[in-house]
Each structure stands twice: as structure tokens, then as C-alpha cells.
C-alpha positions in Angstrom: 0.0 0.0 0.0 2.8 2.4 0.8 4.0 2.3 -2.9 0.4 2.9 -4.1 -0.9 5.8 -2.0 0.4 7.6 1.0 -1.7 6.5 4.0 -1.9 10.1 5.2 -3.7 10.9 2.0 -6.3 8.2 2.7 -6.7 9.5 6.3 -7.2 13.0 5.1 -9.7 11.9 2.4 -11.8 10.0 4.8 -11.6 12.8 7.4 -12.8 15.3 4.8 -15.7 13.0 3.8 -16.6 12.6 7.5 -16.5 16.4 8.0 -18.7 17.0 5.0 -21.1 14.3 6.2 -21.2 15.8 9.7 -21.9 19.3 8.3 -24.8 17.9 6.2 -26.3 16.1 9.2 -26.0 19.3 11.2 -28.0 21.0 8.4 -30.8 18.5 8.8 -30.8 18.7 12.6 -30.8 22.5 12.7 -34.1 22.7 10.8 -32.8 24.9 8.1 -34.2 22.7 5.3 -36.9 24.7 3.6 -38.8 21.9 1.7 -38.9 18.2 1.0 -36.9 18.5 -2.2 -34.0 20.1 -0.3 -34.3 17.4 2.4 -34.1 14.7 -0.3 -31.0 16.4 -1.8 -29.2 16.6 1.6 -30.1 13.0 2.5 -28.9 11.8 -0.9 -25.6 13.5 -0.4 -25.2 11.9 3.1 -26.0 8.5 1.6 -23.5 9.1 -1.2 -20.8 10.0 1.2 -21.4 6.9 3.2 -21.2 4.8 0.1 -17.9 6.6 -1.0 -16.4 5.9 2.5 -17.4 2.3 2.3 -15.9 1.9 -1.2 -12.7 3.5 -0.2 -12.3 1.3 2.8 -13.0 -1.9 0.7 -10.5 -0.8 -2.0 -7.8 0.0 0.6 -8.4 -3.4 2.3 -8.1 -5.2 -1.1 -4.9 -3.4 -2.0 -3.4 -4.1 1.4 -4.3 -7.8 1.1 -2.7 -8.1 -2.4 0.6 -6.6 -1.2 
């Protein structure tokens, strides 16, 4: 893995995704959503970030196993 991608990059990437997801969740909790379409958009982004984090973790695990 060390020859493929710097582990710090992966940590920073996942951290950024977590921060963005947290911000979106805070938006939902704060009640600043104006309508159902906006709610669906924010929920879709949260779900998309969760999928991205899962995929990144699976790919990293596969690459580390193959080393």
C-alpha cells in the first residue's frame, strides 16, 4: 500500500468526507431545510458520502491484502 498511496492521503480523504457528512447532518438537525426536495437532496448527499467511504475502505483493504 505504501507504494500505491500515502496512508496520510487516505486518512485526510476519509476525514474530509466525515467532516462534510457531519456538516450535512447538522444542516438536517438545525431545521434549516426549507422543503422536501431540499431534504431529499441533503439525504442523498449523506448517503452518497457513506457509500464513498465504504468503497474507499473496501478498495484499501483489497490493495493491502494483495501486497
